[in-house]
Backbone of each chain as nested JSON, in Angstrom:
{
  "chains": [
    {"id": "A", "residues": [
      {"number": 1, "name": "UNK", "atoms": {"N": [25.486, -29.253, 33.646], "CA": [25.123, -30.675, 33.475], "C": [26.372, -31.076, 32.433]}},
      {"number": 2, "name": "UNK", "atoms": {"N": [25.79, -32.081, 31.695], "CA": [26.958, -32.165, 30.348], "C": [25.915, -33.13, 29.488]}},
      {"number": 3, "name": "UNK", "atoms": {"N": [24.763, -34.212, 30.484], "CA": [23.768, -34.567, 29.363], "C": [22.979, -34.032, 30.256]}},
      {"number": 4, "name": "UNK", "atoms": {"N": [21.404, -34.097, 29.979], "CA": [20.696, -33.772, 30.727], "C": [19.83, -35.53, 30.764]}},
      {"number": 5, "name": "UNK", "atoms": {"N": [19.826, -35.179, 32.72], "CA": [19.117, -36.662, 33.259], "C": [17.961, -36.684, 32.335]}},
      {"number": 6, "name": "UNK", "atoms": {"N": [17.27, -37.682, 32.68], "CA": [16.232, -38.516, 32.255], "C": [15.673, -37.902, 33.007]}},
      {"number": 7, "name": "UNK", "atoms": {"N": [15.768, -38.283, 34.467], "CA": [13.991, -37.566, 35.031], "C": [13.721, -36.053, 34.399]}},
      {"number": 8, "name": "UNK", "atoms": {"N": [14.976, -35.346, 34.135], "CA": [14.797, -33.726, 33.341], "C": [13.759, -34.811, 32.301]}},
      {"number": 9, "name": "UNK", "atoms": {"N": [14.488, -35.489, 30.926], "CA": [13.952, -35.143, 29.797], "C": [12.293, -35.982, 30.54]}},
      {"number": 10, "name": "UNK", "atoms": {"N": [12.42, -36.575, 31.389], "CA": [10.741, -36.74, 31.77], "C": [10.008, -35.964, 31.53]}},
      {"number": 11, "name": "UNK", "atoms": {"N": [10.13, -34.73, 32.313], "CA": [8.706, -33.824, 32.899], "C": [8.149, -33.279, 31.014]}},
      {"number": 12, "name": "UNK", "atoms": {"N": [7.444, -32.633, 31.083], "CA": [6.618, -32.517, 30.382], "C": [6.388, -30.173, 30.173]}},
      {"number": 13, "name": "UNK", "atoms": {"N": [5.975, -30.385, 29.01], "CA": [5.674, -29.155, 28.471], "C": [4.499, -29.129, 27.143]}},
      {"number": 14, "name": "UNK", "atoms": {"N": [3.654, -28.216, 27.423], "CA": [2.238, -29.135, 26.442], "C": [2.692, -28.088, 25.178]}},
      {"number": 15, "name": "UNK", "atoms": {"N": [2.238, -28.861, 24.5], "CA": [1.987, -27.989, 22.998], "C": [0.791, -26.715, 22.694]}},
      {"number": 16, "name": "UNK", "atoms": {"N": [0.762, -26.661, 21.777], "CA": [-0.09, -25.596, 21.238], "C": [-1.613, -25.843, 20.631]}},
      {"number": 17, "name": "UNK", "atoms": {"N": [-1.769, -27.501, 21.117], "CA": [-3.262, -27.71, 20.855], "C": [-3.414, -28.177, 22.794]}},
      {"number": 18, "name": "UNK", "atoms": {"N": [-2.565, -28.091, 23.356], "CA": [-2.547, -27.99, 24.729], "C": [-2.348, -30.093, 24.967]}},
      {"number": 19, "name": "UNK", "atoms": {"N": [-1.623, -30.426, 24.877], "CA": [-1.236, -31.918, 24.662], "C": [-0.251, -31.61, 24.958]}},
      {"number": 20, "name": "UNK", "atoms": {"N": [0.172, -32.355, 26.133], "CA": [1.841, -32.973, 26.844], "C": [2.89, -33.608, 25.56]}},
      {"number": 21, "name": "UNK", "atoms": {"N": [3.904, -33.161, 26.402], "CA": [4.634, -33.322, 25.297], "C": [6.518, -33.554, 25.438]}},
      {"number": 22, "name": "UNK", "atoms": {"N": [6.541, -34.749, 26.242], "CA": [7.918, -34.994, 26.505], "C": [8.917, -33.694, 26.934]}},
      {"number": 23, "name": "UNK", "atoms": {"N": [10.113, -33.337, 27.957], "CA": [10.883, -32.782, 27.446], "C": [11.394, -33.436, 26.404]}},
      {"number": 24, "name": "UNK", "atoms": {"N": [11.685, -34.369, 26.187], "CA": [13.583, -35.538, 25.875], "C": [12.628, -35.553, 24.354]}},
      {"number": 25, "name": "UNK", "atoms": {"N": [10.871, -35.354, 23.847], "CA": [11.083, -36.453, 23.126], "C": [11.765, -34.634, 21.742]}},
      {"number": 26, "name": "UNK", "atoms": {"N": [11.385, -34.123, 22.505], "CA": [12.445, -33.268, 21.181], "C": [13.401, -32.702, 20.555]}},
      {"number": 27, "name": "UNK", "atoms": {"N": [14.189, -33.567, 21.679], "CA": [15.566, -34.246, 20.903], "C": [15.548, -35.777, 20.049]}},
      {"number": 28, "name": "UNK", "atoms": {"N": [14.867, -36.729, 20.395], "CA": [15.243, -37.774, 19.749], "C": [15.154, -37.55, 18.377]}},
      {"number": 29, "name": "UNK", "atoms": {"N": [14.339, -37.02, 17.367], "CA": [14.973, -37.005, 16.464], "C": [15.896, -36.494, 15.789]}},
      {"number": 30, "name": "UNK", "atoms": {"N": [15.937, -35.17, 16.453], "CA": [17.415, -34.457, 15.512], "C": [17.476, -33.543, 16.399]}},
      {"number": 31, "name": "UNK", "atoms": {"N": [19.449, -33.274, 16.905], "CA": [19.35, -31.751, 18.076], "C": [18.563, -30.922, 17.887]}},
      {"number": 32, "name": "UNK", "atoms": {"N": [17.932, -29.925, 18.988], "CA": [17.655, -28.625, 18.922], "C": [18.328, -27.266, 19.301]}},
      {"number": 33, "name": "UNK", "atoms": {"N": [17.645, -27.043, 19.423], "CA": [17.567, -24.919, 20.181], "C": [16.971, -25.008, 20.551]}},
      {"number": 34, "name": "UNK", "atoms": {"N": [16.749, -24.937, 22.25], "CA": [15.705, -24.487, 22.352], "C": [15.617, -23.424, 23.121]}},
      {"number": 35, "name": "UNK", "atoms": {"N": [15.062, -22.507, 23.204], "CA": [15.003, -21.51, 23.369], "C": [13.719, -21.425, 24.159]}},
      {"number": 36, "name": "UNK", "atoms": {"N": [14.175, -21.192, 25.795], "CA": [13.529, -20.747, 26.743], "C": [12.523, -18.99, 26.644]}},
      {"number": 37, "name": "UNK", "atoms": {"N": [11.761, -18.581, 26.983], "CA": [10.807, -17.132, 27.119], "C": [10.864, -16.573, 28.31]}},
      {"number": 38, "name": "UNK", "atoms": {"N": [11.224, -15.352, 28.584], "CA": [11.155, -15.281, 29.889], "C": [9.049, -14.925, 30.073]}},
      {"number": 39, "name": "UNK", "atoms": {"N": [8.733, -14.878, 28.77], "CA": [7.239, -15.016, 29.03], "C": [6.661, -14.395, 27.133]}},
      {"number": 40, "name": "UNK", "atoms": {"N": [5.603, -14.322, 27.549], "CA": [4.799, -14.41, 25.746], "C": [4.558, -12.817, 26.079]}},
      {"number": 41, "name": "UNK", "atoms": {"N": [5.65, -12.078, 25.296], "CA": [4.988, -10.51, 25.151], "C": [5.493, -9.267, 26.045]}}
    ]},
    {"id": "B", "residues": [
      {"number": 1, "name": "UNK", "atoms": {"N": [10.657, -6.411, 26.039], "CA": [10.634, -6.454, 24.4], "C": [11.54, -6.801, 24.104]}},
      {"number": 2, "name": "UNK", "atoms": {"N": [12.475, -7.618, 25.621], "CA": [13.74, -8.407, 25.337], "C": [13.599, -10.086, 24.41]}},
      {"number": 3, "name": "UNK", "atoms": {"N": [11.983, -10.842, 26.099], "CA": [11.744, -11.763, 25.334], "C": [11.817, -12.033, 23.52]}},
      {"number": 4, "name": "UNK", "atoms": {"N": [10.539, -11.272, 23.432], "CA": [10.412, -10.258, 21.698], "C": [11.692, -10.032, 20.643]}},
      {"number": 5, "name": "UNK", "atoms": {"N": [12.376, -9.435, 21.097], "CA": [13.537, -9.225, 21.019], "C": [15.053, -10.83, 20.474]}},
      {"number": 6, "name": "UNK", "atoms": {"N": [14.524, -11.053, 21.355], "CA": [15.433, -12.411, 21.419], "C": [15.248, -13.46, 20.742]}},
      {"number": 7, "name": "UNK", "atoms": {"N": [13.674, -13.245, 20.464], "CA": [12.667, -15.105, 19.78], "C": [12.77, -14.643, 18.477]}},
      {"number": 8, "name": "UNK", "atoms": {"N": [13.029, -12.692, 17.711], "CA": [12.996, -13.284, 16.307], "C": [14.399, -13.115, 15.902]}},
      {"number": 9, "name": "UNK", "atoms": {"N": [14.517, -12.676, 16.528], "CA": [16.533, -12.495, 16.225], "C": [16.667, -14.294, 15.929]}},
      {"number": 10, "name": "UNK", "atoms": {"N": [16.055, -14.588, 17.15], "CA": [16.825, -16.065, 16.538], "C": [16.16, -17.242, 15.566]}},
      {"number": 11, "name": "UNK", "atoms": {"N": [14.687, -16.455, 15.766], "CA": [14.061, -16.692, 14.454], "C": [14.303, -16.65, 12.832]}},
      {"number": 12, "name": "UNK", "atoms": {"N": [15.128, -15.952, 12.359], "CA": [15.656, -15.502, 11.788], "C": [17.106, -15.922, 11.722]}},
      {"number": 13, "name": "UNK", "atoms": {"N": [17.495, -16.565, 12.479], "CA": [18.556, -18.111, 11.746], "C": [17.935, -19.727, 11.99]}},
      {"number": 14, "name": "UNK", "atoms": {"N": [17.094, -19.944, 11.343], "CA": [16.179, -20.982, 11.941], "C": [16.323, -22.173, 10.052]}},
      {"number": 15, "name": "UNK", "atoms": {"N": [16.28, -21.517, 9.183], "CA": [17.002, -22.047, 8.197], "C": [18.257, -22.671, 8.49]}},
      {"number": 16, "name": "UNK", "atoms": {"N": [19.508, -21.624, 8.699], "CA": [20.224, -22.08, 9.339], "C": [20.277, -23.051, 10.277]}},
      {"number": 17, "name": "UNK", "atoms": {"N": [19.712, -23.351, 11.004], "CA": [19.392, -24.298, 11.716], "C": [18.898, -25.575, 11.345]}},
      {"number": 18, "name": "UNK", "atoms": {"N": [18.333, -25.53, 10.191], "CA": [17.796, -26.824, 10.366], "C": [19.529, -27.499, 8.923]}},
      {"number": 19, "name": "UNK", "atoms": {"N": [19.247, -26.636, 8.694], "CA": [20.331, -26.599, 7.409], "C": [21.152, -27.561, 8.105]}},
      {"number": 20, "name": "UNK", "atoms": {"N": [21.479, -27.169, 9.959], "CA": [22.911, -28.139, 10.44], "C": [22.399, -29.372, 10.489]}},
      {"number": 21, "name": "UNK", "atoms": {"N": [20.73, -29.983, 10.245], "CA": [20.135, -30.448, 10.899], "C": [19.5, -30.75, 11.826]}},
      {"number": 22, "name": "UNK", "atoms": {"N": [19.38, -29.806, 12.854], "CA": [18.334, -29.436, 13.695], "C": [17.613, -29.102, 13.796]}},
      {"number": 23, "name": "UNK", "atoms": {"N": [16.871, -28.282, 14.924], "CA": [14.755, -27.854, 14.965], "C": [15.439, -26.48, 15.924]}},
      {"number": 24, "name": "UNK", "atoms": {"N": [14.67, -24.973, 15.324], "CA": [15.109, -24.723, 16.651], "C": [13.489, -24.338, 17.635]}},
      {"number": 25, "name": "UNK", "atoms": {"N": [12.928, -24.77, 18.1], "CA": [11.455, -24.311, 19.298], "C": [12.15, -23.534, 20.427]}},
      {"number": 26, "name": "UNK", "atoms": {"N": [10.563, -22.981, 20.479], "CA": [10.616, -22.552, 21.933], "C": [9.753, -22.664, 23.04]}},
      {"number": 27, "name": "UNK", "atoms": {"N": [10.351, -22.749, 24.365], "CA": [9.521, -22.392, 25.484], "C": [9.478, -21.452, 25.908]}},
      {"number": 28, "name": "UNK", "atoms": {"N": [7.882, -21.577, 26.659], "CA": [7.194, -20.362, 26.826], "C": [6.649, -20.705, 28.204]}},
      {"number": 29, "name": "UNK", "atoms": {"N": [6.246, -20.055, 29.149], "CA": [5.448, -20.183, 30.439], "C": [4.639, -19.842, 30.293]}},
      {"number": 30, "name": "UNK", "atoms": {"N": [3.882, -19.274, 29.359], "CA": [2.276, -18.783, 30.136], "C": [1.386, -19.537, 29.283]}},
      {"number": 31, "name": "UNK", "atoms": {"N": [0.505, -19.905, 28.899], "CA": [-0.49, -20.616, 28.874], "C": [-0.384, -21.051, 27.426]}},
      {"number": 32, "name": "UNK", "atoms": {"N": [-0.934, -21.83, 26.433], "CA": [-1.268, -22.638, 24.671], "C": [-1.829, -21.051, 24.439]}},
      {"number": 33, "name": "UNK", "atoms": {"N": [-2.779, -20.509, 24.784], "CA": [-3.075, -19.281, 23.767], "C": [-2.943, -18.461, 23.778]}},
      {"number": 34, "name": "UNK", "atoms": {"N": [-1.515, -17.782, 24.574], "CA": [-1.063, -17.246, 25.066], "C": [0.862, -17.49, 23.55]}},
      {"number": 35, "name": "UNK", "atoms": {"N": [1.243, -18.962, 23.901], "CA": [1.748, -19.308, 22.689], "C": [1.254, -19.103, 21.01]}},
      {"number": 36, "name": "UNK", "atoms": {"N": [0.206, -19.388, 21.322], "CA": [-0.543, -19.646, 20.02], "C": [-0.17, -17.833, 19.418]}},
      {"number": 37, "name": "UNK", "atoms": {"N": [-0.78, -16.964, 20.058], "CA": [-1.837, -15.2, 19.96], "C": [0.105, -14.67, 19.572]}},
      {"number": 38, "name": "UNK", "atoms": {"N": [1.151, -14.76, 20.081], "CA": [2.108, -14.51, 20.167], "C": [3.421, -15.821, 18.716]}},
      {"number": 39, "name": "UNK", "atoms": {"N": [2.881, -16.95, 18.305], "CA": [2.903, -17.308, 16.675], "C": [2.682, -16.297, 15.643]}},
      {"number": 40, "name": "UNK", "atoms": {"N": [2.101, -15.994, 16.569], "CA": [0.569, -15.345, 15.413], "C": [1.938, -14.124, 14.971]}},
      {"number": 41, "name": "UNK", "atoms": {"N": [1.94, -13.412, 15.999], "CA": [1.792, -11.633, 16.308], "C": [3.037, -11.411, 15.152]}},
      {"number": 42, "name": "UNK", "atoms": {"N": [4.127, -12.829, 15.447], "CA": [5.173, -13.291, 15.087], "C": [6.366, -13.46, 14.083]}},
      {"number": 43, "name": "UNK", "atoms": {"N": [5.163, -14.044, 13.011], "CA": [4.902, -15.374, 12.039], "C": [5.658, -16.468, 12.679]}},
      {"number": 44, "name": "UNK", "atoms": {"N": [5.473, -16.845, 13.991], "CA": [7.01, -17.921, 13.841], "C": [6.909, -19.463, 13.014]}},
      {"number": 45, "name": "UNK", "atoms": {"N": [7.883, -20.422, 12.695], "CA": [8.05, -20.837, 11.51], "C": [8.027, -22.099, 12.219]}},
      {"number": 46, "name": "UNK", "atoms": {"N": [7.93, -22.146, 13.494], "CA": [9.021, -23.407, 14.436], "C": [7.962, -23.504, 15.2]}},
      {"number": 47, "name": "UNK", "atoms": {"N": [8.961, -24.553, 15.971], "CA": [7.055, -25.021, 16.823], "C": [7.555, -24.33, 18.684]}},
      {"number": 48, "name": "UNK", "atoms": {"N": [5.71, -24.853, 19.027], "CA": [5.997, -24.116, 20.369], "C": [5.549, -24.605, 21.294]}},
      {"number": 49, "name": "UNK", "atoms": {"N": [6.696, -25.068, 21.862], "CA": [5.942, -25.438, 23.513], "C": [5.623, -24.49, 24.352]}},
      {"number": 50, "name": "UNK", "atoms": {"N": [5.179, -24.381, 25.973], "CA": [4.608, -24.175, 27.093], "C": [4.941, -24.882, 28.407]}},
      {"number": 51, "name": "UNK", "atoms": {"N": [4.61, -24.543, 29.226], "CA": [4.931, -25.023, 30.512], "C": [4.708, -24.126, 31.421]}},
      {"number": 52, "name": "UNK", "atoms": {"N": [3.444, -24.182, 31.808], "CA": [3.114, -22.632, 33.114], "C": [3.329, -23.207, 34.419]}},
      {"number": 53, "name": "UNK", "atoms": {"N": [4.448, -24.364, 34.206], "CA": [4.095, -24.895, 35.725], "C": [5.657, -24.348, 36.382]}},
      {"number": 54, "name": "UNK", "atoms": {"N": [6.338, -24.149, 34.39], "CA": [8.254, -24.018, 35.094], "C": [8.519, -25.136, 35.871]}},
      {"number": 55, "name": "UNK", "atoms": {"N": [8.864, -25.886, 35.704], "CA": [8.638, -26.844, 36.102], "C": [10.275, -26.555, 35.409]}},
      {"number": 56, "name": "UNK", "atoms": {"N": [10.017, -27.454, 34.231], "CA": [10.907, -27.691, 33.059], "C": [11.763, -26.127, 33.308]}},
      {"number": 57, "name": "UNK", "atoms": {"N": [12.111, -24.573, 33.257], "CA": [12.793, -23.966, 33.86], "C": [13.745, -24.007, 34.728]}},
      {"number": 58, "name": "UNK", "atoms": {"N": [13.117, -24.64, 36.145], "CA": [13.48, -24.749, 37.593], "C": [14.588, -25.962, 36.976]}},
      {"number": 59, "name": "UNK", "atoms": {"N": [14.533, -27.054, 36.828], "CA": [14.528, -27.782, 36.291], "C": [16.484, -28.009, 35.701]}},
      {"number": 60, "name": "UNK", "atoms": {"N": [16.596, -26.872, 34.69], "CA": [17.342, -26.59, 34.252], "C": [17.976, -25.327, 34.879]}},
      {"number": 61, "name": "UNK", "atoms": {"N": [18.329, -24.9, 35.708], "CA": [18.626, -23.871, 36.552], "C": [18.266, -22.975, 36.642]}},
      {"number": 62, "name": "UNK", "atoms": {"N": [17.569, -22.797, 36.141], "CA": [16.898, -21.241, 34.823], "C": [16.206, -20.553, 36.712]}},
      {"number": 63, "name": "UNK", "atoms": {"N": [16.593, -18.482, 36.797], "CA": [16.05, -18.529, 38.07], "C": [15.166, -17.643, 38.36]}},
      {"number": 64, "name": "UNK", "atoms": {"N": [14.567, -17.408, 38.809], "CA": [13.208, -16.677, 39.128], "C": [13.144, -15.697, 40.469]}},
      {"number": 65, "name": "UNK", "atoms": {"N": [14.619, -14.446, 39.728], "CA": [14.798, -13.166, 41.077], "C": [13.992, -13.154, 41.592]}},
      {"number": 66, "name": "UNK", "atoms": {"N": [14.108, -12.241, 42.187], "CA": [13.154, -11.4, 43.41], "C": [13.446, -10.027, 42.424]}},
      {"number": 67, "name": "UNK", "atoms": {"N": [11.98, -9.338, 43.291], "CA": [11.688, -7.988, 42.184], "C": [13.119, -7.154, 42.012]}},
      {"number": 68, "name": "UNK", "atoms": {"N": [13.687, -7.003, 43.208], "CA": [14.733, -5.895, 43.45], "C": [16.015, -5.558, 42.798]}},
      {"number": 69, "name": "UNK", "atoms": {"N": [16.139, -7.804, 42.487], "CA": [17.445, -7.308, 41.419], "C": [17.088, -7.979, 40.232]}},
      {"number": 70, "name": "UNK", "atoms": {"N": [16.618, -8.012, 39.81], "CA": [15.96, -7.639, 38.462], "C": [16.412, -6.787, 38.36]}},
      {"number": 71, "name": "UNK", "atoms": {"N": [16.251, -5.334, 39.27], "CA": [16.361, -4.126, 38.08], "C": [17.394, -3.769, 38.023]}},
      {"number": 72, "name": "UNK", "atoms": {"N": [18.169, -4.413, 37.802], "CA": [19.99, -3.474, 38.034], "C": [20.115, -3.042, 36.575]}},
      {"number": 73, "name": "UNK", "atoms": {"N": [21.533, -2.285, 36.848], "CA": [21.816, -1.304, 35.779], "C": [21.698, -2.186, 34.992]}},
      {"number": 74, "name": "UNK", "atoms": {"N": [22.659, -3.176, 34.357], "CA": [22.396, -3.927, 33.048], "C": [21.148, -3.965, 32.035]}},
      {"number": 75, "name": "UNK", "atoms": {"N": [20.372, -4.581, 33.243], "CA": [19.183, -4.593, 32.833], "C": [18.675, -2.925, 32.175]}},
      {"number": 76, "name": "UNK", "atoms": {"N": [18.819, -1.672, 32.882], "CA": [18.191, -0.47, 32.224], "C": [19.626, -0.334, 30.42]}},
      {"number": 77, "name": "UNK", "atoms": {"N": [19.783, -0.661, 30.474], "CA": [20.864, -0.222, 29.871], "C": [20.695, -1.294, 28.355]}},
      {"number": 78, "name": "UNK", "atoms": {"N": [19.94, -2.523, 28.743], "CA": [19.413, -3.573, 27.232], "C": [18.342, -2.774, 27.618]}},
      {"number": 79, "name": "UNK", "atoms": {"N": [17.539, -2.666, 27.919], "CA": [16.122, -1.864, 27.868], "C": [15.878, -0.157, 26.882]}},
      {"number": 80, "name": "UNK", "atoms": {"N": [16.982, -0.275, 26.933], "CA": [17.618, 1.365, 26.066], "C": [18.418, 1.002, 24.212]}},
      {"number": 81, "name": "UNK", "atoms": {"N": [18.863, -0.387, 24.612], "CA": [19.645, -0.773, 23.428], "C": [17.564, -1.73, 23.104]}},
      {"number": 82, "name": "UNK", "atoms": {"N": [17.298, -2.695, 23.534], "CA": [15.883, -3.235, 23.176], "C": [15.241, -2.333, 21.913]}},
      {"number": 83, "name": "UNK", "atoms": {"N": [14.466, -0.665, 23.295], "CA": [14.254, 0.668, 22.754], "C": [14.929, 0.071, 21.083]}},
      {"number": 84, "name": "UNK", "atoms": {"N": [16.013, 0.309, 20.806], "CA": [16.247, 1.798, 19.532], "C": [16.371, 0.295, 18.803]}},
      {"number": 85, "name": "UNK", "atoms": {"N": [16.216, -1.016, 19.53], "CA": [15.783, -1.916, 18.351], "C": [14.218, -2.021, 17.316]}},
      {"number": 86, "name": "UNK", "atoms": {"N": [13.188, -1.483, 18.478], "CA": [12.274, -1.497, 18.168], "C": [11.002, -2.462, 17.869]}},
      {"number": 87, "name": "UNK", "atoms": {"N": [11.869, -2.629, 19.858], "CA": [10.652, -3.554, 20.346], "C": [9.869, -2.823, 22.217]}},
      {"number": 88, "name": "UNK", "atoms": {"N": [8.788, -3.136, 21.838], "CA": [8.097, -2.575, 22.932], "C": [7.31, -3.452, 23.709]}},
      {"number": 89, "name": "UNK", "atoms": {"N": [7.816, -3.775, 24.701], "CA": [6.936, -5.15, 25.366], "C": [5.333, -4.952, 25.34]}},
      {"number": 90, "name": "UNK", "atoms": {"N": [5.077, -6.142, 25.068], "CA": [3.637, -5.179, 25.301], "C": [2.787, -5.698, 26.73]}},
      {"number": 91, "name": "UNK", "atoms": {"N": [1.58, -6.461, 26.606], "CA": [1.375, -6.824, 28.039], "C": [2.226, -7.808, 28.727]}},
      {"number": 92, "name": "UNK", "atoms": {"N": [2.604, -8.222, 29.751], "CA": [3.028, -9.057, 30.606], "C": [1.625, -10.479, 30.15]}},
      {"number": 93, "name": "UNK", "atoms": {"N": [2.612, -11.547, 29.047], "CA": [1.738, -12.761, 29.64], "C": [3.204, -14.338, 30.059]}},
      {"number": 94, "name": "UNK", "atoms": {"N": [2.189, -14.41, 31.343], "CA": [3.014, -15.358, 31.781], "C": [3.294, -14.813, 33.081]}},
      {"number": 95, "name": "UNK", "atoms": {"N": [4.758, -15.139, 33.071], "CA": [5.523, -15.226, 34.951], "C": [6.564, -13.449, 34.839]}},
      {"number": 96, "name": "UNK", "atoms": {"N": [6.148, -12.858, 35.479], "CA": [7.215, -11.358, 34.035], "C": [8.481, -11.393, 35.123]}},
      {"number": 97, "name": "UNK", "atoms": {"N": [8.65, -12.896, 36.978], "CA": [9.77, -12.382, 36.985], "C": [10.536, -13.735, 36.333]}},
      {"number": 98, "name": "UNK", "atoms": {"N": [10.182, -15.173, 36.001], "CA": [11.216, -15.996, 35.746], "C": [11.847, -15.533, 33.66]}},
      {"number": 99, "name": "UNK", "atoms": {"N": [13.267, -16.693, 34.468], "CA": [13.765, -15.802, 33.033], "C": [14.536, -17.172, 32.731]}},
      {"number": 100, "name": "UNK", "atoms": {"N": [14.383, -17.091, 31.272], "CA": [14.593, -17.72, 30.259], "C": [16.789, -18.799, 30.216]}},
      {"number": 101, "name": "UNK", "atoms": {"N": [16.777, -19.1, 29.356], "CA": [17.413, -19.277, 28.834], "C": [17.776, -19.739, 27.391]}},
      {"number": 102, "name": "UNK", "atoms": {"N": [18.818, -21.128, 27.175], "CA": [18.992, -21.662, 25.477], "C": [19.133, -22.782, 25.699]}},
      {"number": 103, "name": "UNK", "atoms": {"N": [19.19, -23.295, 25.069], "CA": [20.09, -24.95, 25.646], "C": [19.925, -25.414, 24.143]}},
      {"number": 104, "name": "UNK", "atoms": {"N": [21.439, -25.758, 23.637], "CA": [21.32, -26.899, 22.185], "C": [22.113, -28.366, 22.843]}},
      {"number": 105, "name": "UNK", "atoms": {"N": [20.539, -29.735, 22.58], "CA": [20.544, -30.857, 22.939], "C": [20.684, -31.463, 21.922]}},
      {"number": 106, "name": "UNK", "atoms": {"N": [21.426, -32.361, 21.382], "CA": [22.028, -33.962, 20.966], "C": [21.118, -34.623, 21.294]}},
      {"number": 107, "name": "UNK", "atoms": {"N": [20.858, -35.586, 20.049], "CA": [20.162, -36.748, 20.388], "C": [20.019, -37.806, 21.412]}},
      {"number": 108, "name": "UNK", "atoms": {"N": [21.453, -37.856, 21.764], "CA": [21.855, -38.416, 23.095], "C": [21.658, -37.424, 24.297]}},
      {"number": 109, "name": "UNK", "atoms": {"N": [20.721, -36.454, 24.097], "CA": [20.406, -35.611, 25.588], "C": [21.891, -35.493, 26.505]}},
      {"number": 110, "name": "UNK", "atoms": {"N": [22.854, -35.283, 25.379], "CA": [24.656, -34.229, 25.081], "C": [24.252, -32.722, 25.455]}},
      {"number": 111, "name": "UNK", "atoms": {"N": [24.43, -31.991, 26.326], "CA": [24.2, -30.408, 26.159], "C": [24.879, -29.609, 25.479]}},
      {"number": 112, "name": "UNK", "atoms": {"N": [25.838, -29.463, 24.734], "CA": [26.275, -28.736, 23.555], "C": [25.908, -27.395, 23.753]}},
      {"number": 113, "name": "UNK", "atoms": {"N": [25.225, -26.404, 24.269], "CA": [25.202, -25.318, 24.412], "C": [23.769, -24.753, 25.326]}},
      {"number": 114, "name": "UNK", "atoms": {"N": [24.48, -24.365, 26.777], "CA": [23.814, -24.357, 27.502], "C": [24.501, -22.674, 28.34]}},
      {"number": 115, "name": "UNK", "atoms": {"N": [23.392, -21.296, 27.701], "CA": [22.845, -20.231, 28.594], "C": [22.025, -20.22, 29.969]}},
      {"number": 116, "name": "UNK", "atoms": {"N": [22.076, -19.442, 30.757], "CA": [20.741, -19.741, 31.562], "C": [20.693, -17.916, 31.937]}},
      {"number": 117, "name": "UNK", "atoms": {"N": [19.99, -17.028, 31.626], "CA": [19.957, -15.312, 31.995], "C": [20.42, -15.112, 32.904]}},
      {"number": 118, "name": "UNK", "atoms": {"N": [20.752, -13.676, 33.338], "CA": [21.326, -12.91, 34.554], "C": [20.715, -12.48, 35.296]}},
      {"number": 119, "name": "UNK", "atoms": {"N": [19.968, -11.644, 34.204], "CA": [19.385, -10.937, 33.537], "C": [17.808, -11.166, 32.539]}},
      {"number": 120, "name": "UNK", "atoms": {"N": [16.756, -10.488, 32.703], "CA": [16.223, -9.886, 32.138], "C": [16.27, -10.074, 30.282]}},
      {"number": 121, "name": "UNK", "atoms": {"N": [17.916, -8.992, 30.598], "CA": [18.145, -7.931, 29.007], "C": [19.142, -9.429, 28.664]}},
      {"number": 122, "name": "UNK", "atoms": {"N": [19.23, -10.65, 29.624], "CA": [20.699, -11.017, 29.335], "C": [20.197, -12.072, 28.135]}},
      {"number": 123, "name": "UNK", "atoms": {"N": [21.068, -12.7, 26.716], "CA": [20.616, -13.409, 26.626], "C": [21.937, -13.947, 25.764]}},
      {"number": 124, "name": "UNK", "atoms": {"N": [22.371, -14.867, 25.256], "CA": [23.421, -15.96, 24.33], "C": [23.56, -15.166, 23.503]}},
      {"number": 125, "name": "UNK", "atoms": {"N": [24.991, -14.331, 22.566], "CA": [24.868, -13.413, 21.334], "C": [24.298, -15.282, 20.14]}},
      {"number": 126, "name": "UNK", "atoms": {"N": [23.569, -14.373, 19.131], "CA": [22.958, -15.559, 18.716], "C": [23.642, -16.06, 18.028]}},
      {"number": 127, "name": "UNK", "atoms": {"N": [25.095, -15.872, 17.909], "CA": [26.194, -16.445, 16.909], "C": [26.412, -17.955, 17.611]}},
      {"number": 128, "name": "UNK", "atoms": {"N": [26.665, -17.618, 18.462], "CA": [27.107, -18.162, 19.438], "C": [26.252, -19.821, 19.55]}},
      {"number": 129, "name": "UNK", "atoms": {"N": [24.892, -19.985, 19.214], "CA": [23.772, -20.425, 19.092], "C": [23.818, -20.96, 17.933]}},
      {"number": 130, "name": "UNK", "atoms": {"N": [24.265, -20.414, 16.798], "CA": [23.834, -20.834, 15.141], "C": [25.47, -21.59, 15.328]}},
      {"number": 131, "name": "UNK", "atoms": {"N": [26.841, -21.325, 15.985], "CA": [27.817, -22.168, 15.657], "C": [27.316, -23.69, 16.123]}},
      {"number": 132, "name": "UNK", "atoms": {"N": [26.511, -23.742, 18.191], "CA": [26.941, -24.621, 19.119], "C": [25.751, -25.031, 18.013]}},
      {"number": 133, "name": "UNK", "atoms": {"N": [24.498, -25.367, 17.02], "CA": [24.083, -25.901, 16.62], "C": [24.781, -26.348, 15.071]}},
      {"number": 134, "name": "UNK", "atoms": {"N": [25.539, -25.924, 14.915], "CA": [25.803, -26.209, 13.765], "C": [26.633, -27.477, 13.899]}},
      {"number": 135, "name": "UNK", "atoms": {"N": [27.589, -27.353, 14.806], "CA": [28.716, -28.259, 15.502], "C": [27.551, -28.81, 16.063]}},
      {"number": 136, "name": "UNK", "atoms": {"N": [26.677, -29.978, 16.319], "CA": [26.059, -30.629, 16.765], "C": [25.393, -31.015, 15.887]}},
      {"number": 137, "name": "UNK", "atoms": {"N": [24.717, -30.822, 14.437], "CA": [24.2, -31.186, 13.602], "C": [25.334, -31.812, 12.812]}},
      {"number": 138, "name": "UNK", "atoms": {"N": [26.092, -31.57, 13.207], "CA": [27.423, -32.223, 11.756], "C": [27.665, -33.805, 12.769]}},
      {"number": 139, "name": "UNK", "atoms": {"N": [28.12, -33.642, 14.059], "CA": [28.15, -34.615, 14.997], "C": [26.68, -35.704, 14.965]}},
      {"number": 140, "name": "UNK", "atoms": {"N": [25.637, -34.949, 14.239], "CA": [24.867, -36.489, 14.713], "C": [24.475, -37.039, 13.504]}}
    ]}
  ]
}
């Protein structure tokens, strides 16, 4: 995967207030280091 | 334990990542309440998101192995390492079998770095993650 496909960028994650956020929004303003954790705790 | 170990190690480098012009963010697979508790416990100063559906994990190619393959010799060695480092497994919050990974993504969506964990104790070297952030930050 050289570039995140648009359909993948359109998937949503949820912020800590419970609001949905497009995955692509996470790198829209600046590059992002995205750490996908296994689980909390 | 691995999850905490990795989160804390990468989090320590947040200022370097920001100086490079990039941001650090975590995605977990529990609920927002678990994410808030996790952020408080570890005094995380970076954005934290959750994907309880794990759809982003799956779409990015992160595996959810069956239980038997989960118990590999590599994992036992990594558990010993994490315990020596003082990381103790708390109550699991989220899907215990879902594996994670690390992506560094440029503003145009280009993937500058991608690491998919092969088992629970498998993480990329933090130095490699920071180097990728510095490279992509410079280019942005």
